[in-house]
Structure formats: C-alpha cells, structure tokens
C-alpha positions as CSV (number, residue, x, y, z in Angstrom):
1,M,69.2,-5.0,68.3
2,S,68.5,-7.8,71.0
3,C,64.7,-6.9,71.1
4,E,62.3,-5.5,68.8
5,G,61.3,-1.7,69.4
6,C,63.6,-1.6,72.0
7,A,66.7,0.7,72.4
8,T,69.5,-1.3,72.6
9,D,72.1,1.0,70.9
10,K,73.1,4.4,71.6
11,L,70.3,6.8,70.6
12,K,70.5,9.4,68.3
13,L,70.9,13.1,70.2
14,I,68.5,15.2,70.0
15,T,68.6,17.9,67.5
16,S,65.0,19.0,66.9
17,V,62.9,20.4,69.5
18,F,59.6,22.2,70.4
19,L,60.5,25.5,72.2
20,N,57.8,25.9,74.5
21,I,58.1,29.7,75.3
22,T,55.1,30.2,76.9
23,Q,52.0,28.2,78.5
24,A,49.6,31.3,78.4
25,C,47.1,31.4,75.5
26,N,44.6,34.1,74.3
27,L,42.7,31.4,73.2
28,K,40.5,28.8,75.7
29,C,40.1,25.9,73.4
30,K,38.0,23.4,74.6
31,Y,40.0,20.1,74.1
32,C,43.5,22.2,75.0
33,F,46.1,19.7,76.7
34,V,48.2,22.7,78.0
35,Q,48.2,24.0,81.9
36,Q,47.5,27.6,80.9
37,E,49.7,29.2,83.8
38,P,52.1,31.5,83.6
39,R,55.1,30.4,83.0
40,H,57.2,31.9,80.2
41,M,60.6,30.6,79.0
42,T,63.2,33.7,79.4
43,Y,65.6,34.6,76.7
44,E,68.3,33.5,77.9
45,E,67.4,30.3,78.2
46,A,65.0,30.2,75.0
47,R,69.1,30.9,73.6
48,D,70.8,28.3,75.2
49,V,68.4,25.7,74.0
50,V,69.6,26.6,70.1
51,H,72.9,26.2,71.4
52,F,72.0,22.6,72.5
53,V,70.3,21.9,69.4
54,A,73.6,23.3,67.5
55,Q,76.1,21.1,69.1
56,N,74.1,18.2,69.1
57,A,73.0,18.7,64.8
58,Q,77.1,19.1,64.2
59,I,78.2,15.8,66.4
60,Q,75.4,13.8,64.6
61,G,75.6,15.6,61.1
62,D,72.0,16.7,61.0
63,K,69.8,20.0,60.4
64,P,69.4,21.7,64.1
65,S,65.8,22.7,64.0
66,I,63.5,24.4,66.5
67,N,59.4,25.0,66.9
68,Y,58.0,28.5,68.3
69,F,55.3,26.7,70.6
70,G,53.1,27.3,73.3
71,G,50.4,28.2,74.8
72,E,50.9,30.9,71.7
73,P,54.1,31.4,70.9
74,T,53.5,35.3,69.3
75,L,52.2,36.5,72.7
76,M,56.6,36.1,73.1
77,W,57.3,38.1,69.6
78,D,59.0,40.8,70.8
79,S,60.4,39.8,74.1
80,I,61.8,35.6,71.9
81,I,60.7,35.4,68.7
82,V,62.1,38.2,66.9
83,P,65.5,38.6,69.1
84,L,65.8,35.3,69.0
85,T,65.5,34.5,65.4
86,K,68.2,37.1,64.3
87,Y,70.3,35.7,66.3
88,I,70.4,32.3,65.0
89,R,70.2,33.9,61.6
90,E,73.3,35.7,62.6
91,V,75.6,33.4,64.1
92,Y,74.3,29.8,62.4
93,G,72.6,31.5,59.2
94,K,69.7,29.6,56.7
95,G,71.3,26.3,58.0
96,Y,69.3,26.5,61.3
97,S,65.5,25.4,60.5
98,I,62.9,27.9,62.8
99,S,58.9,27.0,62.5
100,M,56.1,28.3,64.2
101,T,53.2,26.5,65.4
102,S,50.6,29.7,66.1
103,N,46.7,30.1,66.4
104,G,47.0,32.9,64.4
105,I,45.0,35.7,66.0
106,L,47.9,37.7,66.5
107,L,49.8,37.1,62.8
108,D,49.3,40.4,60.7
109,E,50.7,40.8,57.4
110,E,53.9,42.8,58.6
111,K,54.4,39.4,60.8
112,L,54.0,37.5,58.0
113,E,56.6,39.4,55.7
114,W,58.8,39.3,58.3
115,M,58.6,35.5,58.9
116,K,58.9,35.0,55.2
117,K,61.9,37.4,54.9
118,N,63.9,35.4,58.0
119,D,62.8,32.1,56.6
120,V,60.5,31.4,60.2
121,G,57.9,28.4,58.7
122,L,54.2,28.5,60.0
123,L,52.0,25.7,61.0
124,F,48.2,27.6,61.7
125,S,45.7,26.1,63.4
126,I,41.7,26.9,62.6
127,D,38.6,24.2,63.1
128,G,36.1,25.7,60.7
129,D,34.0,28.4,59.6
130,K,32.5,30.1,62.0
131,S,30.0,28.1,64.2
132,T,33.0,25.5,64.7
133,Q,35.5,27.8,65.2
134,D,33.9,29.7,67.6
135,L,32.5,26.7,69.5
136,N,36.0,24.7,69.6
137,R,38.4,27.7,70.0
138,P,37.1,30.8,71.3
139,L,38.8,33.6,72.8
140,Q,39.8,34.0,76.4
141,S,37.2,36.2,77.3
142,G,34.7,34.0,75.4
143,G,34.0,36.4,72.1
144,S,34.6,35.3,68.6
145,S,38.0,34.3,67.7
146,F,37.2,33.2,63.8
147,E,35.8,37.6,63.3
148,I,39.7,38.2,64.1
149,L,41.1,35.5,61.6
150,K,38.6,35.4,58.8
151,D,40.1,38.5,57.1
152,R,43.9,36.7,58.1
153,I,43.2,33.4,55.9
154,P,44.1,35.5,52.9
155,I,47.0,36.9,54.3
156,I,48.3,33.5,55.8
157,L,48.0,32.2,52.3
158,K,49.3,34.8,50.3
159,Y,52.9,34.4,52.7
160,F,52.7,30.4,53.3
161,P,50.5,29.2,49.7
162,N,51.2,25.6,50.7
163,M,49.9,25.9,54.5
164,T,47.9,22.9,55.9
165,F,44.3,23.5,57.5
166,R,44.9,21.7,60.3
167,A,41.4,21.0,61.9
168,T,40.3,19.2,65.4
169,I,36.7,17.3,64.7
170,D,35.3,17.4,67.9
171,H,31.6,15.3,69.0
172,D,29.4,17.9,69.4
173,N,30.8,19.6,65.7
174,A,31.1,16.3,63.9
175,Q,27.9,17.0,61.6
176,N,30.1,19.8,60.3
177,M,32.7,17.9,58.2
178,L,31.9,18.3,55.0
179,H,30.7,22.1,55.5
180,N,34.7,22.9,57.4
181,F,35.9,20.6,54.8
182,E,34.1,22.9,51.5
183,F,35.1,25.7,53.9
184,A,39.2,25.3,54.1
185,L,38.6,24.6,50.2
186,S,37.5,27.6,49.3
187,Q,39.6,30.0,51.3
188,G,42.2,28.5,49.1
189,Y,43.6,25.8,51.1
190,N,45.0,22.7,49.5
191,N,46.1,19.9,52.0
192,V,43.1,19.7,54.7
193,F,44.4,17.9,58.2
194,M,41.7,17.1,60.5
195,I,41.8,14.3,63.5
196,P,38.8,13.5,65.6
197,N,39.0,14.6,70.1
198,V,40.1,11.8,71.7
199,F,39.9,13.0,75.0
200,V,35.6,12.6,75.3
201,D,33.1,10.6,74.8
202,W,31.5,9.8,71.5
203,F,27.4,9.4,71.2
204,E,26.5,6.5,68.3
205,E,24.9,9.4,66.3
206,E,28.3,11.6,66.6
207,V,30.2,8.6,65.5
208,Q,27.6,8.2,62.6
209,A,28.0,11.9,61.7
210,L,31.9,11.7,61.7
211,Q,32.0,8.0,59.2
212,D,29.1,10.1,56.9
213,G,31.2,13.4,56.5
214,V,34.0,10.9,55.5
215,G,32.0,9.2,52.9
216,L,30.7,13.0,52.2
217,I,34.7,13.8,51.4
218,A,35.5,11.1,49.7
219,D,32.7,11.7,46.8
220,I,34.2,15.5,46.9
221,E,37.9,13.6,46.7
222,L,36.2,11.6,44.0
223,M,35.6,14.6,41.2
224,R,38.6,16.1,41.8
225,L,40.5,13.1,40.9
226,R,38.3,13.0,37.9
227,K,39.7,16.7,37.0
228,G,43.1,15.3,37.9
229,Q,43.4,17.0,41.4
230,R,44.8,15.6,44.3
231,I,42.8,14.7,47.1
232,A,43.3,16.8,49.8
233,L,42.1,15.6,52.8
234,N,45.8,14.6,53.7
235,P,44.4,11.3,56.3
236,L,42.9,10.5,53.2
237,A,45.5,10.4,50.8
238,E,48.0,8.8,53.3
239,T,45.7,6.0,54.0
240,F,46.4,4.1,50.2
241,S,49.7,3.3,50.9
242,K,48.2,1.5,53.9
243,I,46.1,-1.2,51.2
244,K,49.5,-2.4,50.0
245,R,51.0,-2.9,53.5
246,I,48.0,-4.6,54.5
247,N,48.3,-6.9,51.2
248,Q,52.1,-7.3,51.8
249,A,51.6,-8.0,55.9
250,E,48.9,-10.4,54.7
251,E,51.4,-12.2,52.1
252,A,54.2,-11.9,54.5
253,N,52.2,-13.3,57.8
254,A,53.4,-10.4,59.5
255,F,51.7,-8.8,62.9
256,R,52.4,-5.1,63.2
257,D,56.3,-5.3,62.9
258,Q,56.5,-2.2,60.7
259,A,60.0,-0.2,61.9
260,K,60.5,-2.6,64.2
261,N,64.1,-2.4,64.4
262,H,64.1,1.0,65.7
263,P,63.4,2.5,69.0
264,A,59.9,2.6,70.1
265,F,59.1,1.5,66.5
266,G,60.0,4.7,64.8
267,R,56.9,6.6,67.0
268,C,57.3,9.9,68.0
269,G,56.4,11.1,71.7
270,M,58.7,9.2,73.7
271,G,62.1,10.3,73.3
272,A,63.4,7.7,71.0
273,N,64.8,9.7,68.4
274,R,66.0,13.4,67.1
275,F,63.3,15.1,68.3
276,A,62.0,16.2,71.9
277,S,60.4,19.3,73.4
278,V,61.6,22.1,76.1
279,G,60.4,23.7,78.6
280,P,60.7,26.7,81.0
281,G,64.4,25.8,82.7
282,G,65.7,24.1,80.1
283,V,63.6,20.8,81.0
284,L,63.5,18.2,78.1
285,Y,60.3,16.5,77.4
286,S,59.9,13.6,75.1
287,C,56.6,15.4,73.5
288,Q,55.6,19.3,73.5
289,E,52.1,17.9,74.4
290,L,53.7,17.4,77.9
291,V,55.7,20.3,78.7
292,G,54.6,21.5,82.1
293,N,52.0,19.3,82.5
294,D,51.7,18.1,86.3
295,N,49.6,15.6,85.7
296,H,51.4,13.3,82.9
297,G,54.2,15.4,82.2
298,K,56.9,14.4,85.4
299,E,57.0,10.6,84.0
300,F,58.3,12.1,80.6
301,I,61.0,14.0,81.8
302,I,64.2,13.0,79.8
303,G,66.7,15.5,81.1
304,N,67.2,19.2,81.3
305,I,69.5,21.0,78.6
306,Y,71.9,22.4,81.2
307,T,72.5,19.3,83.0
308,G,72.4,16.8,80.1
309,V,69.4,13.7,78.8
310,D,69.0,10.8,80.8
311,E,69.4,8.0,78.7
312,Q,67.9,5.9,80.7
313,K,64.8,7.4,80.8
314,R,64.3,7.8,77.4
315,R,64.8,3.7,77.3
316,D,62.4,3.0,79.9
317,I,59.7,5.7,78.5
318,I,60.3,3.5,75.0
319,N,60.0,0.1,76.1
320,R,56.5,1.0,77.7
321,F,55.4,1.0,74.3
322,D,55.0,-2.0,71.8
323,P,52.3,-2.1,68.8
324,R,51.4,-5.6,68.7
325,N,50.4,-4.8,72.5
326,V,47.7,-1.7,71.3
327,I,43.9,-2.1,72.1
328,S,41.3,-0.7,71.7
329,T,39.2,1.2,74.9
330,S,36.1,-0.4,73.1
331,G,37.2,-3.8,74.7
332,K,36.9,-5.6,71.7
333,T,39.3,-7.8,69.8
334,C,41.3,-6.5,67.1
335,K,41.0,-9.6,64.8
336,D,38.3,-8.4,62.5
337,C,39.8,-5.0,61.6
338,K,41.6,-4.6,58.4
339,L,44.2,-2.7,59.7
340,N,45.3,-5.2,62.6
341,R,47.9,-6.4,60.8
342,I,50.0,-2.7,60.3
343,C,48.4,-0.5,63.3
344,E,50.8,1.5,64.6
345,G,48.8,2.4,67.8
346,G,47.9,5.8,66.9
347,C,49.3,8.6,68.8
348,V,51.0,6.7,71.7
349,I,51.1,10.4,73.9
350,N,47.2,11.4,73.3
351,N,46.9,7.2,74.2
352,Y,48.1,8.3,77.3
353,F,46.5,11.2,78.2
354,A,43.0,9.5,77.0
355,T,43.6,6.2,79.1
356,G,46.4,6.3,81.4
357,N,48.4,3.7,78.7
358,L,50.8,4.4,76.0
359,N,49.4,0.7,74.4
360,V,45.7,1.7,75.1
361,M,44.0,3.2,71.8
362,P,40.5,5.8,72.2
363,E,38.2,3.8,70.1
364,I,37.2,6.8,68.2
365,M,40.7,6.8,66.7
366,C,40.4,3.5,65.5
367,I,36.7,4.1,63.7
368,W,38.3,7.0,62.5
369,N,41.3,5.0,60.9
370,Q,39.0,2.4,59.9
371,T,36.1,4.8,58.2
372,L,39.2,6.1,56.0
373,L,40.3,2.6,55.2
374,E,37.1,1.8,53.7
375,E,36.5,5.1,51.8
376,A,40.3,4.7,50.3
377,I,39.6,0.7,49.2
378,R,36.0,2.4,48.1
379,I,37.6,5.0,45.5
380,T,40.5,2.5,44.4
381,N,38.0,0.2,43.4
382,I,35.8,3.1,41.4
383,M,39.2,4.8,39.8
384,G,40.2,1.4,38.8
385,A,36.8,0.6,37.5
386,E,37.3,4.2,35.1
387,K,41.0,3.6,34.7
388,N,42.3,6.6,36.2
389,E,45.9,7.0,35.1
390,F,46.1,10.2,37.5
391,F,44.9,8.8,40.4
392,K,47.0,5.0,39.7
393,R,50.2,7.0,38.5
394,T,49.8,9.8,41.8
395,Y,48.7,7.2,44.3
396,M,49.2,3.3,43.7
397,R,52.9,3.1,43.3
C-alpha cells in the first residue's frame, strides 16, 4: 500500500450486512440514533439483498451474513423475518449466517424456539433493572418496558444461554451501574457489555459516578477471579490485552500504528471491509447507525445493491480517518494518557454523530477507556501478588 491506512488495493466485496428492515420501533429510547419514520423494506428488497450478499460471498470465499436490524425488526416478523429466513434456509442452507438485534418486547417462547430451530442468532438490548430500563428505554406510550421484559429474560437465556447483556450507561443513571451489573449476573448472564452514552454532556459528579461504578465492578471481578470465574464485564476483560500492547508500543517507540496496513486501520463503519448496512430501496451505507438518517447518513452512502457499490466513495470515507490524528473534545492533549500510543479513536461513527468529525472523540469515551485501564492494571497487580494462576492463564498470555 502506498499510504498507511489508505485504501489503494481493491477493497473487499460486501458479504455481511445489517438489514435495516424498518425504522419503526415500539420503544422510545432517549439516546436512539434512528429516525423513526414509517420507512420499511419490502420483502422483495430484502430478498434481493440476500442474493447480493450471497453472490459477493461466493466470489470472495466468505460466509454470507445478514443481521435483521431496525428500528425494531420483530415488527416485521410475519412480513419479512419468517418468510425470508425460510427462503434462505431453502436456497442456501445453514451456510448463510442469520442473526437479529432486538429490544425483546415482542419476543416470546414460540418466536425464540423458532429462531433456535432456524439457526437465527440474537442480540438483545437491555440497560438494567426497572428504574434504569424504564428511564432509558420506555415504551412509545411512555409505559414500562421492564414490566414486559422481566419475565422474558429467563426464556431468552433458556434458548440463548450465552447471550450478552448489552447496556448503555447514561449520564443521569451512572450511579446505578454496579446495581445493573449485579442485576445482569443475578439473571444468569455471564457476559455484560456496557458503554457510556456519548451523545450527551456529562457533569463532573456523573463522571465520578461512572468511574466509581467501574471500580466497584472491578472489586466483584476480583472475587470472581479468585473463584476461578472469568471476568463478566466484557470491556474490562478486553482491556488486559491493551496493557501488553502499550508495553510493546513503548518498547518499539510506535504510535497508533496497529492495523496500519489495512484500509481505515481495520476499523468498521467506513465501508472499508466486508461489512455494510442496507436500507429501504437497497441503499448501501457504511454503518447501520446511518441508515435513513437524513442529517448524517447521506455522506456515508456507498452505493446501492441494484446499481452497484461506489468504490471511490468508500475510499473517500476511509481516507477521512486516521487514528494518529484523533483528539478528545476536552481540548486536552493526549500525551499524558497511558492509552495514547495505542488509541484506536473509539467508534468513528459515534465520533461523527457527537462531534461532526471522525477524528474527534467524545471525552467521556476517553475517560471510560482510561478508567477501565486503571482497573485492569490494579487487578493485574493484585492477581500477580496473589500468584493467581487462573488469571495468568486466562488474561496474561
């Protein structure tokens, strides 16, 4: 490649897509990025996307993949999900990966059993117990979504026992972070993914609550490790590898050069790899968060399944991002941050939503990552002093 992180070689064909079959939703999440307008994909359009992906996958030697997305995709259960899944299994068999991202409101045992039988994966989003869930993710009517979901969780875990507890931490309920983590564990989840809402301003006391929450969860993780249990908080578990990467970067005097020979430095959301998203009319976007979003999405349209992929548009988007140029909205320099040498720039599309620039990262994400790193270092030191072989074997290879 002639430039680091740029796309000069032929880009990969699109073989995995988020299928945005509707923008409608039965929840009214306060941080939602979807413009909830009555736009839906037709069954014929969805079927054409399936063929588009399959043809590319055959050429490229990939496994084709779709994820039913929205809005809330289960609103299109009878019109698209059931008939299209049946069609895929009849034509392509189990060699086609199918999954769905859902808020769970319309899922019942019959649907879950059908999904399991037809090999349809599931990502189910929930933010916490009643107080947090109903504040963040109320019904469109303003009613309680938790009252509907509380009895669904055991059924969902029955069919998808390795399901991730996927939660957003908002500024006004960060103090509930530990409680919601414990709620997830009490329900039977073994993997918890939490991330702060980057689209709002955080007051100082709210930031402190977030940091305190990470520390309290880390204390629980220490107890779990001593029992030979894996760390449940996914972002924390993933941070241990960063300690090694930081040390390696310092020894090599390297600066944010991981994946430098890959388009967009290997990052998603910019149409640099096999992943994209498709909306009504077959329009291709670089990221699922941009579909139908008239304020931001037009800049990230990379083609149409009917007229072809715009390779130059993909390259233009890719070349707008460079992790070596990423800064924080705080205006502070990054030189004192321990993650400075390996910073990947966060979610670049969220950067754009929040700041209007792929290379400007909301400060709360910097704080989140720095706090996770501090706790990972603390756990590493404690486990090292205790000579905990389970921790060493699991996280320090």
